[in-house]
C-alpha positions in Angstrom: 14.1 43.5 44.1 17.0 44.2 46.1 19.8 41.6 47.4 21.8 41.7 50.6 25.5 40.2 50.7 28.8 41.4 51.3 30.2 41.3 48.1 34.0 43.2 48.2 34.2 46.1 45.8 38.0 46.1 45.4 38.2 47.3 41.7 37.7 51.0 41.8 36.6 50.5 37.9 33.5 49.0 39.0 32.3 51.8 40.7 30.6 54.5 38.5 29.2 56.9 40.1 28.8 57.8 44.2 27.0 60.1 46.5 26.9 60.4 50.2 24.5 61.8 52.3 23.5 61.9 56.6 25.2 58.6 56.4 23.8 57.0 53.9 26.0 56.1 50.5 24.7 55.5 47.1 27.0 54.0 44.0 26.3 52.4 40.8 28.5 49.2 40.5 29.1 46.4 38.0 28.3 43.2 39.1 30.9 40.8 37.3 30.7 37.5 39.7 28.1 35.8 37.5 26.9 36.2 34.1 23.4 36.1 32.7 22.8 33.0 31.9 24.3 31.7 28.1 25.4 35.7 27.4 28.1 37.6 28.4 26.5 40.4 30.4 26.8 41.0 34.0 23.9 43.1 36.3 24.6 47.2 36.8 23.6 47.6 40.1 22.7 50.3 42.6 24.2 50.1 46.1 23.2 51.7 49.1 25.4 51.5 52.3 23.9 52.4 55.5 25.8 51.8 59.0 27.9 48.8 57.4 25.0 47.1 55.9 24.6 47.1 51.8 21.5 46.7 49.8 21.8 45.7 45.9 19.3 47.4 43.4 19.4 45.7 39.8 19.0 47.8 36.8 20.3 46.4 33.7 22.9 44.5 32.3 25.9 45.4 30.2 29.0 43.7 29.0 32.4 44.3 30.7 33.5 46.0 27.5 30.3 48.5 27.8 31.0 49.1 31.4 34.3 50.1 30.7 33.4 52.4 27.8 30.7 53.9 30.4 33.7 54.6 33.2 36.5 55.6 30.9 35.5 59.1 31.2 35.0 59.9 27.3 32.4 61.0 25.6 30.1 58.6 24.8 29.4 58.2 20.8 27.1 54.9 20.5 23.8 55.3 20.9 22.5 52.4 22.7 25.1 52.8 25.2 24.7 56.3 25.8 21.1 55.6 26.2 21.8 53.4 29.2 24.2 55.8 30.7 21.2 58.2 30.4 18.6 55.6 31.9 21.6 54.9 34.7 22.0 58.6 35.8 18.2 59.2 35.5 17.7 56.0 38.1 20.6 56.9 40.1 18.9 60.5 40.6 15.5 59.1 41.3 17.2 56.9 43.9 19.3 59.8 45.7 16.1 62.1 45.8 14.1 59.3 47.8 17.1 58.7 50.1 17.0 62.7 50.8 13.0 62.7 51.5 12.9 59.3 53.7 16.0 60.8 55.5 14.5 64.2 55.9 10.9 63.1 56.7 11.3 60.0 58.5 14.7 58.5 59.4 16.4 56.6 56.5 15.5 52.6 56.4 15.6 50.1 54.1 12.2 48.9 54.2 11.2 52.7 53.2 13.8 52.6 50.5 12.6 49.1 49.3 9.1 50.1 49.6 9.6 53.5 47.2 11.4 51.6 44.6 9.5 48.2 44.6 6.7 49.6 41.6 7.6 48.2 38.2 10.5 45.8 39.6 7.4 43.5 41.1 5.3 43.7 37.5 6.1 40.8 35.2 6.2 41.7 31.7 4.4 38.4 30.7 2.0 39.0 33.2 1.0 42.1 31.9 0.9 41.2 28.0 -1.6 38.0 29.8 -3.5 40.8 31.4 -3.9 42.5 28.2 -4.7 40.0 26.6 -7.7 38.5 28.4 -9.3 42.4 28.5 -9.4 42.9 24.8 -10.8 39.1 24.4 -13.4 40.5 27.2 -14.0 43.3 24.9 -14.4 41.2 22.0 -11.1 42.3 20.2 -9.8 38.7 19.4 -7.4 39.5 16.3 -6.1 42.7 18.3 -5.6 39.9 21.7 -4.0 37.2 19.1 -1.2 40.2 17.9 -0.3 40.5 22.2 -0.2 36.5 22.0 2.3 36.8 19.2 4.4 39.6 20.9 4.1 37.6 24.1 5.5 34.3 22.7 8.0 35.9 20.8 9.1 37.7 23.8 8.8 34.4 26.0 11.4 32.8 23.5 13.9 35.7 23.4 14.2 35.8 27.4 14.4 32.0 27.3 13.9 30.5 31.2 13.7 34.0 32.5 10.4 36.0 33.1 11.5 40.1 32.7 9.9 42.4 34.9 8.5 45.9 33.4 11.5 47.4 34.8 13.9 45.7 33.2 13.0 46.8 29.9 15.4 48.8 28.9 16.5 50.4 25.9 19.4 48.2 25.3 17.0 45.0 26.3 14.7 46.5 23.1 18.0 46.7 21.2 18.9 42.7 21.9 15.8 42.0 21.0 15.1 43.5 18.1 18.6 41.6 16.9 17.2 38.5 18.0 14.1 38.9 15.7 16.3 40.0 12.8 18.1 36.5 13.3 15.3 34.9 13.3 14.1 36.0 9.9 11.3 38.6 10.7 10.3 41.2 8.8 10.6 44.7 9.5 7.0 45.0 9.4 7.0 42.8 12.2 9.5 43.8 13.9 7.5 47.5 14.2 4.4 45.8 15.0 5.8 43.7 18.1 7.5 47.1 19.2 4.2 48.8 18.9 2.7 45.8 21.5 5.1 46.4 24.2 5.2 50.0 23.5 1.7 50.0 24.2 2.0 48.0 27.5 4.8 50.1 29.0 2.6 53.2 28.2 0.0 51.8 30.3 2.3 51.0 32.7 3.8 54.4 33.0 0.2 55.6 32.9 -0.6 53.6 36.1 3.0 54.4 37.4 3.6 51.0 37.8 7.3 52.1 36.2 8.5 55.6 36.4 9.7 58.1 33.3 13.2 57.1 34.0 12.3 53.8 33.4 10.3 54.1 30.1 12.5 52.9 27.3 11.0 54.4 23.9 11.7 57.7 22.5 14.5 60.1 21.7 17.7 59.4 22.7 16.4 55.7 24.0 14.7 53.2 21.5 13.0 54.6 18.4 10.8 52.0 16.9 11.9 51.2 13.1 8.7 51.4 11.2 8.6 48.6 8.3 7.8 49.6 4.8 5.0 47.3 4.7 5.2 46.4 1.1 1.9 48.3 0.5 0.3 47.7 -3.1 -1.7 50.6 -4.6 -3.0 49.6 -8.0 -4.4 52.1 -10.4 -8.2 52.6 -12.0 -6.8 50.9 -15.0 -5.3 48.1 -13.3 -8.4 47.3 -11.0 -10.7 47.3 -14.4 -8.3 44.9 -15.8 -8.7 43.0 -12.6 -12.3 42.7 -12.6 -12.5 41.3 -16.3 -10.1 38.5 -15.3 -11.6 35.4 -15.7 -12.6 33.5 -13.0 -14.3 29.7 -13.6 -15.4 29.0 -10.0 -18.2 30.6 -7.9 -16.4 30.7 -4.8 -13.5 32.9 -6.5 -15.6 35.5 -8.2 -17.3 35.8 -4.8 -14.1 36.3 -2.9 -13.2 39.1 -5.7 -16.7 40.7 -5.4 -16.4 41.5 -1.7 -12.6 42.6 -2.4 -14.2 45.2 -4.9 -17.0 46.0 -2.5 -14.2 47.0 0.0 -12.2 49.1 -2.3 -15.7 51.0 -3.1 -16.7 51.0 0.4 -14.0 53.8 1.6 -11.5 50.7 1.4 -13.6 49.5 4.7 -11.4 46.6 5.9 -12.6 42.4 6.3 -13.3 43.1 9.6 -16.0 45.6 9.5 -17.4 45.0 6.1 -18.3 41.5 7.4 -20.6 42.8 10.1 -22.2 45.2 8.0 -26.3 45.3 8.9 -29.1 46.5 6.6 -29.6 49.0 9.2 -26.2 50.2 8.1 -27.8 51.4 4.7 -29.3 54.9 5.0 -30.6 57.2 2.3 -28.1 55.5 -0.4 -25.2 55.6 1.8 -23.3 52.9 4.2 -22.4 54.7 7.9 -20.7 52.7 10.3 -18.1 53.1 12.9 -14.6 51.7 12.4 -14.6 48.4 14.9 -11.0 49.0 15.9 -12.2 52.5 18.1 -15.3 51.3 19.6 -13.7 50.6 22.7 -10.8 53.7 22.9 -10.8 56.7 24.4 -10.8 58.7 21.0 -14.0 60.5 19.5 -15.8 58.0 17.5 -16.1 58.6 13.5 -18.5 57.8 11.8 -17.7 56.6 8.0 -20.0 57.5 5.2 -19.8 55.5 1.8 -21.8 56.1 -1.2 -23.4 53.1 -2.3 -22.6 52.8 -6.5 -24.7 51.1 -8.5 -21.6 48.4 -9.0 -22.0 48.0 -4.6 -25.7 47.2 -5.0 -25.3 44.9 -7.7 -22.9 43.1 -5.4 -25.1 43.0 -2.6 -28.1 41.5 -4.5 -25.4 38.8 -5.6 -24.3 37.8 -2.6 -26.4 39.4 0.4 -28.6 38.0 2.3 -31.9 37.3 0.8 -33.9 38.4 4.5 -33.1 42.3 4.4 -34.1 42.6 7.5 -32.3 46.1 9.2 -30.8 43.3 12.1 -29.6 41.1 9.4 -26.0 41.0 8.2 -25.7 42.2 5.0 -23.3 39.6 4.0 -24.3 36.0 5.7 -21.0 35.1 7.2 -21.6 35.6 10.8 -25.1 35.2 12.9 -25.2 36.8 16.1 -25.2 33.1 17.9 -21.5 33.4 17.1 -18.7 33.9 20.0 -16.3 36.6 19.2 -13.5 33.8 18.9 -16.2 32.0 16.3 -16.2 35.6 14.6 -12.6 35.4 14.3 -12.5 32.4 12.9 -14.8 32.6 10.4 -13.4 36.8 9.1 -9.9 35.0 9.5 -10.4 31.8 7.0 -12.7 34.4 4.7 -10.4 36.9 4.5 -7.0 34.3 3.5 -9.2 32.9 1.1 -10.2 36.5 -0.6 -6.3 37.0 -0.1 -5.6 33.8 -2.2 -7.9 34.6 -4.5 -6.5 38.2 -5.3 -2.9 37.1 -5.1 -3.4 34.9 -8.1 -5.0 37.6 -10.1 -2.5 39.6 -9.0 0.5 37.2 -10.0 -1.5 36.7 -13.6 -1.6 39.8 -14.7 2.1 41.2 -13.4 0.5 43.2 -10.1 2.6 41.4 -7.9 0.9 40.3 -4.1 -2.6 41.7 -4.3 -4.5 41.7 -0.9 -7.6 43.3 1.1 -5.6 45.9 2.4 -4.8 46.6 -1.2 -8.2 47.4 -1.7 -7.9 50.2 1.1 -4.8 51.4 0.1 -5.9 51.7 -3.8 -9.0 53.8 -2.6 -6.9 56.0 -1.0 -4.2 56.7 -3.7 -6.6 56.8 -6.5 -8.4 59.4 -4.6 -5.2 61.9 -3.4 -4.1 61.6 -7.6 -7.5 62.4 -8.7 -7.6 65.3 -6.9 -9.5 65.0 -3.6 -8.4 66.7 -0.6 -6.3 65.4 2.0 -8.9 66.0 4.6 -12.1 64.6 2.8 -9.5 61.4 2.2 -8.6 61.3 6.0 -12.3 61.8 7.0 -13.6 58.8 4.1 -10.5 56.3 5.8 -11.3 56.9 9.3 -8.3 58.5 10.6 -8.1 60.2 13.9 -6.3 63.4 12.2 -4.6 64.8 8.8 -1.0 63.4 9.9 -1.9 59.9 10.0 -3.2 60.4 6.6 -0.3 62.1 5.3 1.8 59.6 6.5 -0.3 56.7 5.2 -0.4 58.6 1.8 3.4 59.1 1.6 4.6 55.9 0.7 2.4 55.4 -2.0 3.5 59.1 -3.3 7.2 58.0 -3.1 6.6 54.9 -4.9 4.9 56.6 -7.3 7.7 58.9 -8.1 10.3 56.0 -8.5 7.7 54.5 -10.9 7.7 57.7 -13.0 11.7 58.1 -12.7 11.8 54.7 -14.6 10.3 56.8 -17.9 13.2 59.4 -18.3 15.9 56.2 -19.1 15.6 54.9 -22.3 14.8 51.3 -21.9 17.5 48.7 -24.1 14.9 47.2 -26.1 13.6 50.8 -27.0 17.3 51.6 -28.3 17.9 49.4 -30.9 14.6 50.4 -32.9 
């Protein structure tokens, strides 16, 4: 966590702040002796001097140009640099308070300071990811665990040979990571999901006091996640009707389309929940279930209720399990002997097949890429445009609050407005009539 050396501070410009009390001096310097490997970044360090002994605590990395701008005494306009400056000042004030407290209570020692500052700098980011993946896997949340694996692998590639500590994850680090992802052609949606995974890791570290608030890199005036558009598609009732009439020759292709349609009718249920439905979930003409993604959270569990329409019964009779015991799966794709990993593999494979089939239909009909997500999006937007209340839609989707539903629907309303706007313009082929 700290280093002791005899580095001479002969350039005043390298010192950003300085403070002294009871024989202890605290300053912020830019150590330009050795750049970070394969970069032009140099470490910012907090230097504590006591009885001619100096100890250095690393903070973040900045370029010489960035440091010069910080020490110029001018108003900082660049967002990322302002965030870096705020972080340095917060950490400086924190260390200052620690020094004052130790000096008052027990008399200053470097050992006492190091003990107080050690949390966060000892914990590896990749270790935190591994722990999260292990916990999710043990709880059977294989899909979520996989996504944390993808994020961890991406972070590892970005960091190269270094394993960043939780305290290293600054707004500047996140900005550089984002640029790395963009350079490698990652979509805005993928970047947002990676950043949300990182934020979840840091939220947990903050909750457990592994890091402190001044070290937390997300939020206003720090790093703010840019949400991806997601390329969401919502179909109209007419389009769904045409989709169902589209001729499919293969048995498997018809089954995949029917499962997609069932998902749409069943409140836009996702495949992870659809394939886990059992006959015991059929109660008095309704399907009642809990979203799997909320089962192991602290949030209040909201039961989702979907009315069983005749079309849904037809699909169950056609593709469902002939043995309708309450403990049997409605669609015979999973069984109780499977491990969570095996279940995830089956669900992923079938979902992929459904998406491939629906993509073909969407392309043939000129609707664009249709996926299992389209079923959920279409369910919500059709209800909205038919006059259903936002409260009912929220309850049907299993959202925790109305804000989530409003934000969810906002994209589609914007999309619809754009389409409607096109109707205000006379097309070229119409102009010649």
